[in-house]
Residue, then its C-alpha position, 0 to 999 in steps of 0.5 A: x748288323x747291331x747299332x746302338x744309339x747314344x746321345x741324350x738330354x736334348x733334341x739337338x743331340x737325339x734327332x741327329x742320332x734318329x736320322x742316322x739310324x733312319x739312313x741305316x734302316x733304309x740301307x739294311x733291312x736286317x739292322x737291330x738298333x737299340x737307343x741308350x738315353x738318360x733317365x728323366x729326359x725328353x728321349x723317353x717320349x721321342x725315341x719310342x715314338x720313332x720306332x727304336x728299342x730305348x734303355x735309359x741309364x743315369x748321367x749328369x752334365x758339369x759346366x763348373x771348374x771348380x770342385x763342388x757338390x755338383x762335381x761329386x753328383x756329376x762323378x757319381x751319375x756318370x759312373x753309375x750310368x757307365x756301370x749300367x751301360x757296361x751291362x747292356x752294351x754286354x748283352x747287346x753286343x753291338x757291331x758299333x756305337x753311335x754317339x752324338x755328343x752330349x753327357x747323355x753319350x758319356x756313360x756309353x761311350x765310356x763304357x764301350x772304351x772300357x770293353x774294348x780295353x780290358x775285355x778286347x771287344x771289337x766294337x767301333x765308336x763313331x761320334x758325330x759333332x755337330x757344332x763348329x767346336x766340339x763339345x767336352x765329351x766328343x773332344x775327350x773321347x774323340x781321340x780313342x773313337x774309330x771315326x769322328x763325323x763333323x758338320x764343320x770342316x774347321x772342327x776336323x782339326x781337333x781330331x786330325x787323324x780319324x775325322x771326316x767332314x760329313x755335313x748335318x743329318x736332316x731328318x727325312x720328314x724335313x725334305x719330303x714333299x707332303x700335302x702339309x695338312x695338320x691339326x691346327x689348319x683350322x686355326x692358323x690363319x691365311x691373312x696373317x704373317x705367320x712366325x713360329x718361335x721355339x727354343x729347342x726341346x727343353x724350352x727357352x725361358x728367354x725366348x718365352x718371356x719375349x714371345x709374351x712381350x711380342x703378343x701386345x703388338x701381335x694384333x696390331x702388327x698383323x702377325x700370328x705367333x705359333x709358339x712351342x714353349x718346351x715341355x715342363x721339366x725339373x729345371x724349368x716349367x716352360x709351358x706352365x710358366x709361359x702360360x701364366x705369363x700370358x693369363x696375366x696379359x688379361x687378354x680375352x681368350x678368344x681375341x687371343x686365338x686369332x693371333x697366337x697358338x701356343x703348344x709345349x712341344x711339336x711332335x710333327x714340326x716339319x708341318x709347322x715349318x712349312x705353315x710359317x713365313x718366318x722362324x725365331x729360334x736358338x742358332x743350334x746346328x740342326x735348327x739352322x740345317x732344318x731351316x735352310x731345308x724347309x726354305x724359311x727365312x729366320x731371325x736367330x737368337x743365339x744362346x750366349x754362354x754356350x759351350x764353344x760359343x758355337x751357337x754365336x758364331x753359327x749366327x755371326x756366320x749366317x749373318x754375314x752371308x745374308x742367310x739370316x738375321x740375328x738379334x744378340x741376347x743383351x745383359x741388363x746390368x742392373x739385374x745381370x739378366x740376359x734380355x732380348x731387345x723387343x724393339x729390335x726384335x720387332x723391327x726385324x720382324x717388319x723387315x721380313x714381313x714387309x719385303x718379300x724380295x729380302x725373304x727371298x734373298x735370305x732363303x736362296x742364301x740360307x740353302x747354300x749352306x746346306x751340304x750335299x752330304x748329310x746322312x748318306x756320307x755319314x752312312x758311307x763313313x760309318x761302313x769305312x769304319x767298320x771295314x777300317x777304310x776311308x771314303x771319299x764322300x763326293x763319290x762314295x769310293x772306299x779306299x784303305x786308310x792312310x793316317x796323316x795330318x789334315x791339311x789346312x782346310x777353309x774356314x767356314x766362318x770367314x778368316x775367324x780363328x775358332x781358337x779364340x772361343x776356347x780362350x779363358x778371359x785372361x787368354x783372350x785379353x792376352x790375344x787382344x793385346x796382340x792384335x794391333x787393330x780390332x775393326x768393329x765390322x770384323x767378325x773378331x770385333x763383334x765376337x769382342x764385344x759379345x765376350x766383354x759383355x759376358x766378362x763384365x757380368x761373370x760372378x767371378x771378379x778376375x774375369x770382370x777385371x779382364x773384361x774392364x782390361x780389354x775395353x781399356x786395351x781397345x779404348x772402347x768409349x761406347x762401354x763408359x756407362x757400363x764401366x760406370x755401373x761398375x764402379x758405382x756398385x757399392x754393394x759390400x763383399x762377402x763377409x770372408x772377403x772383408x775379413x781378408x781385407x776386401x770392401x765391395x763386390x767390384x773389388x779395388x783392382x777393378x775399380x783402379x783398372x776403370x780408372x785406367x780405361x777412362x784415361x785410355x779411352x780419353x773422353x772426358x764427360x760428366x760421367x768420367x768426371x763424377x767417377x774421378x771425383x768419386x774415386x779420389x775418396x776411394x778406400x783403395x790407395x791404388x784407385x786414388x793414385x790412378x785417379x790422379x794420374x787420370x786428372x793430370x791427363x784431363x788437365x786442360x778440361x779441369x783447370x777451371x772446375x773448382x770443385x776438382x781442384x779442391x779435391x785434389x788439393x785435399x789429397x796433398x794431405x793424405x798419408x800414402x806416399x804414392x798418393x802424395x807424389x801424384x797429388x803433387x804432379x796433378x796440382x802442378x798441372x792446375x796451379x794458376x798462381x804463386x799463392x796456390x803454389x805456397x801449399x807445396x812448400x811443406x814438402x821442400x824437405x820431405x824425407x822422400x826424394x820422389x816427393x821433392x822431385x814432384x814439387x820440382x817438376x811442378x815448379x818447372x811447369x809453372x816457369x813454362x807456363x809463365x806463372x813465375x819468373x826465374x828469379x822465382x825458381x831459383x830462390x825456391x830451388x835454393x830452399x829445396x833439399x835436392x839429395x837422393x837416396x836413389x842409388x843408380x848412376x843417373x839422378x832423375x832429381x837433378x836432371x830436372x834441376x838442369x832442364x830448368 
């Protein structure tokens, strides 16, 4: 039989395809293979060394949503790749196309779909999805495929008629017992705690920078770091830039060799897995499976903002069952860059280094996450697709396919609703609004904090605004400092925005909602006080209005604060009706004498009944607080115009008078 394998751009898409191919080759000696990858990507090195023929086509990913130059490049290159793939597929005439997801597999899968539809080709399509949530390519084409194999049971709900939970195809080299002798045997010491750090085939700038920072502590902490930076490419010169950062540390090269080994890429990575005492890496499905198979403890640093947040969810799940430790990316609000806390990373390294029982327990729990399926079950599923039949992965039995919707399966990540990961910031806000309680210790609580940090640093002001609203909805006091940073960010908006009435990058809606959040959080401290003072002079009138409402809420805390009382008094002279109304209400909470009240007499005959209503409400508060007596109230009411233009059955202004 003839097989086309496709899926490129990164090792996470290439290695599953090669593992599947190796299993097929083991079962079918006469099978023929062709791998179709992406021009200029890492498969050009990996695939030929694995013994498979390779063809390369154009392909390009697109992460945005708006039409832009990148979008047109995405369309052009993928169209070009699809046309090339049509000719390759027509010449090779495969029995089945096996795609492992990612933009690299799109041209080949589209080409095969086109030929099946137009030329009635009988070629089957099998797609493999390694993540808890399908990527865009698999989600779009999966419904047209003959079969979709998933690592997570939860993922099958996206393809109820043609999917199976098959496990992850870990490469045989990780599962074989070998002598574990390699070229670096004389370099890697036996008396140090050995840590393998890598960020995938393309490299992770964040992990690479973190390793360089760790080098300052390596000798003292008695650790030896084996570091795979990733190869240089057009987007990121991973190896060159890391080497440059290491050189700038000024550490003697001979001394450095005692605790640091750097490579751009590890061809025989299984050797380094087995040499290490601890692994620090991203949290892709493939990496997690390889770590479990090689029985090593790990610290996962999940990539934030990845499609479907699958890395974050993978890491949180493993952390919840004590199968790994996790250090999440943090956000530096001043720069907007993501960073890793070196102190947190060091603490977790020490925890593993100094506690052998902990290492053994994590390895034991990690091993339980590996399914007894993988390449064998995928091979059986592929053969069932070729025969239009389905199979039972537990015993290998094949039966006639009966298409029906899958019954509800167990959630592989506790009771967390994976659909949350697919929501926009607005959708996530609505979901949070429906939740009565979001427990901080729950998976949803942890995930919510992660999403808030992403939203607050989004380049889109609407997304940042939704992040502020979620904080407000959940009254999260730990976010006061971050809210304050946003509120005090007075960088000017783009000229085009300013011409349309905008002022700052953090638009008026964001500033207004930050002030509302302070009120809902209910904590009055120096930060909140400073921001409320600043808000009283904000150019956007709703910010001033909400600030006055919030000061009313905190009236007990500010009564003796002369500075705030004077600022509130000054707002009584503003022209905006809404501000005047709220200023009178707030001032009414702060009045301590008849003399202070006299400033409100200027509003006795104001044209707006709402303004006069606020004055009467302030008069009522003074009476309740025993600042004035009945006679004073009666005399003042006789001088206030109490007519109202409100054409409603009940006049609120008269109700207040009735109460008095």
